[in-house]
C-alpha positions in Angstrom: 4.3 -2.0 19.8 1.0 -0.8 18.8 -0.4 -0.7 15.0 -2.0 2.5 14.0 -2.8 4.5 10.9 0.8 6.0 10.9 2.5 2.2 11.3 4.6 1.2 8.6 2.8 -1.3 6.3 5.8 -3.7 6.2 5.7 -4.1 9.9 2.3 -5.6 9.6 2.2 -7.7 6.8 6.3 -8.0 5.7 8.3 -6.1 2.9 7.3 -8.1 0.2 3.6 -7.5 0.2 4.0 -3.8 1.3 6.5 -3.2 -1.4 4.0 -4.4 -4.0 1.2 -2.1 -2.5 4.1 0.6 -2.7 4.4 0.2 -6.2 0.8 -0.2 -7.0 -0.9 2.2 -5.3 1.8 4.4 -3.2 0.3 2.8 -0.2 3.1 2.7 2.6 1.4 3.0 6.1 -1.6 1.4 7.5 -3.7 4.6 7.2 -2.9 4.6 3.6 -4.2 0.7 3.3 -7.3 1.8 5.3 -8.2 4.7 3.1 -7.7 2.2 -0.2 -11.5 1.9 -0.3 -13.3 -0.3 -2.3 -14.5 0.9 -5.6 -17.6 -1.2 -5.6 -19.5 -4.4 -4.1 -20.3 -7.7 -5.4 -23.7 -8.0 -3.7 -24.8 -11.7 -2.1 -23.8 -13.7 -5.2 -24.0 -11.5 -8.2 -21.6 -12.1 -10.5 -19.2 -9.4 -12.6 -20.5 -8.4 -16.1 -18.5 -10.4 -18.1 -20.1 -8.9 -21.3 -18.8 -5.5 -20.2 -14.9 -6.1 -19.9 -12.7 -3.9 -21.6 -9.3 -4.8 -23.0 -6.2 -3.6 -21.1 -8.7 -3.6 -17.9 -7.2 -5.1 -14.8 -10.3 -7.3 -13.4 -11.6 -9.5 -10.8 -14.3 -11.7 -12.0 -16.5 -14.2 -10.2 -17.6 -17.0 -12.7 -17.9 -20.5 -13.1 -16.1 -22.9 -15.2 -17.9 -24.3 -18.3 -15.1 -26.3 -19.6 -11.4 -27.1 -19.6 -8.9 -27.7 -22.6 -5.5 -28.4 -22.8 -3.2 -28.4 -25.7 0.4 -29.1 -26.4 2.9 -26.6 -27.4 6.2 -26.1 -28.6 8.2 -23.5 -26.7 9.9 -20.7 -28.7 13.0 -21.6 -27.5 13.0 -24.9 -28.8 12.1 -28.5 -27.1 9.3 -30.7 -27.5 5.7 -30.4 -27.1 4.2 -32.5 -24.5 5.0 -33.0 -20.5 4.6 -29.5 -18.7 4.8 -27.8 -22.5 0.8 -27.5 -22.3 -1.6 -24.6 -22.7 -4.3 -24.7 -20.4 -7.5 -23.0 -21.3 -10.6 -22.5 -19.2 -13.8 -20.8 -20.4 -15.9 -19.4 -17.6 -19.2 -17.7 -17.2 -21.4 -15.6 -15.2 -24.5 -15.7 -17.4 -23.8 -12.7 -19.3 -20.7 -13.6 -21.4 -17.8 -16.0 -21.4 -14.0 -15.5 -20.5 -11.1 -17.6 -21.7 -8.6 -18.1 -18.9 -5.3 -19.2 -20.3 -2.4 -21.0 -18.4 1.0 -22.1 -19.8 3.2 -24.8 -18.3 0.8 -25.4 -15.6 -1.0 -28.7 -16.3 -2.3 -29.1 -12.5 -4.9 -26.5 -13.6 -7.3 -29.0 -15.3 -8.0 -30.6 -12.0 -8.1 -27.5 -9.7 -10.7 -25.9 -12.2 -13.0 -28.5 -13.3 -16.5 -27.5 -15.0 -19.1 -26.4 -12.5 -16.3 -24.9 -10.2 -17.4 -21.6 -8.8 -14.2 -19.2 -8.5 -12.8 -15.7 -8.4 -10.1 -14.8 -11.3 -8.0 -11.8 -11.6 -5.9 -10.2 -14.2 -5.6 -7.9 -17.2 -8.0 -8.5 -19.7 -6.4 -9.3 -23.4 -8.3 -10.8 -26.6 -7.1 -13.7 -28.4 -8.6 -14.7 -32.1 -11.7 -12.3 -31.1 -12.3 -13.9 -27.5 -11.7 -11.9 -24.1 -8.9 -13.7 -22.1 -6.9 -13.6 -19.2 -3.5 -15.0 -19.3 -2.1 -16.7 -16.3 -4.7 -14.9 -14.2 -4.5 -15.2 -10.4 -7.2 -17.7 -8.9 -8.7 -18.1 -5.6 -8.1 -22.2 -4.8 -11.2 -24.4 -4.3 -9.9 -27.2 -3.3 -12.3 -30.3 -3.1 -15.6 -30.4 -4.9 -16.8 -30.3 -1.3 -14.9 -27.2 -0.5 -16.1 -25.8 -3.7 -19.7 -26.1 -2.9 -19.1 -24.3 0.2 -17.0 -21.5 -1.2 -19.8 -20.8 -3.4 -22.5 -20.9 -0.6 -19.8 -18.5 1.0 -19.9 -16.1 -1.9 -23.8 -16.4 -2.5 -24.2 -15.5 1.3 -21.5 -12.4 1.9 -20.9 -9.0 0.3 -17.4 -9.1 -1.7 -15.5 -5.7 -1.7 -13.8 -5.2 -5.5 -11.0 -2.8 -4.8 -9.0 -1.0 -7.2 -6.2 -3.2 -8.2 -3.1 -4.1 -10.6 -1.8 -6.9 -12.1 1.0 -7.0 -9.2 -2.0 -6.7 -6.6 -5.4 -8.5 -7.1 -8.6 -7.1 -5.5 -8.6 -10.2 -2.9 -5.1 -9.5 -2.4 -6.1 -6.0 -1.1 -8.9 -7.9 0.5 -6.7 -10.3 2.8 -4.2 -7.8 3.4 -6.8 -5.3 4.9 -8.3 -7.8 7.0 -4.8 -8.6 8.7 -4.4 -4.9 9.3 -7.9 -4.5 10.8 -7.5 -7.4 13.1 -4.2 -6.1 14.3 -5.6 -2.3 14.7 -5.1 -0.7 18.2 -7.6 1.7 19.2 -8.0 4.7 17.0 -7.9 8.5 17.9 -11.3 10.0 16.0 -10.9 13.1 14.7 -14.7 13.8 15.1 -15.5 14.5 18.3 -18.0 12.0 20.0 -20.7 15.0 20.5 -20.5 16.0 16.9 -20.8 11.8 15.8 -23.8 11.7 18.3 -25.7 14.9 16.8 -25.2 13.9 13.3 -26.0 9.9 13.7 -22.4 9.2 12.5 -20.4 6.1 13.3 -16.8 6.2 14.9 -13.7 5.6 13.0 -13.1 2.2 13.8 -16.8 1.2 13.1 -16.2 3.0 9.6 -13.3 1.2 8.7 -14.8 -2.2 9.7 -18.1 -1.5 7.4 -16.5 0.0 4.6 -13.9 -2.8 4.2 -15.9 -5.7 5.9 -19.6 -4.8 5.2 -22.3 -7.4 6.7 -25.1 -5.1 4.8 -24.7 -2.8 1.9 -26.4 -0.2 4.5 -23.0 -0.9 6.7 -21.1 0.4 3.7 -23.2 3.2 2.9 -23.0 4.5 6.2 -19.5 4.1 6.8 -18.4 6.1 3.4 -21.1 8.7 4.9 -19.2 9.0 7.9 -15.2 8.8 6.2 -16.4 11.6 3.6 -17.9 13.7 6.5 -14.8 13.2 8.3 -12.9 15.1 5.1 -15.1 18.3 5.2 -14.8 18.2 9.0 -11.1 18.0 9.4 -10.6 20.6 6.6 -12.9 23.2 8.0 -11.1 22.8 11.2 -7.8 23.0 9.9 -8.9 26.7 8.1 -10.5 27.6 11.4 -7.2 27.1 13.2 -5.4 29.0 10.8 -7.9 31.8 10.7 -7.6 32.0 14.5 -3.6 32.1 14.3 -3.7 34.8 11.8 -6.2 36.7 13.5 -4.5 36.2 16.8 -0.9 37.3 15.5 
């Protein structure tokens, strides 16, 4: 069975992921997901401006760990502090400001996010004692120190798409899901005829999807958006022309 725009997303990525996308974005098909474009790009190593974060905003940030501290706490339901009852605070920076990442009952975080680690973190911005924080954020694992360095180099050499996100579906969850769909996608019927594309210097639909979601250069992204915006206008005008012709022939 081929994968096309009308294919149910659950058939490609599984029901659990598909349900999260439906609840978060009303995305139910492959076509819906491919039209869920990045809202911006993080250019070649540029970091999210932490100084501009707003409370209650769902964000994805690319930042470096400054320091990590652990504090024992007593659970609300009783019990003794210590063991897994630990609060871990990780302070990260992008050079413009600092952000506190707070984790409860995850003592292994201190080993995964050591000072100097460059990582991506997603969550809802809160504020505690006058400091911006993400509570239980998603993190992109870095593994060993060597792997972390390799990952930092990868970030510095690629363009990272930043998608509209929710607490349930982070930007890089969207990125990974889109990649799965693009890799499974069959040939597409292009609503913009080839002569029109050639005359206007537009890329085909498959290339547009690739370049808007996985651009190698900023120009790829710009060119893809130009093509997709033209398509919307072209399809609308074509539909109106068909209706006018039908009415005049009635």
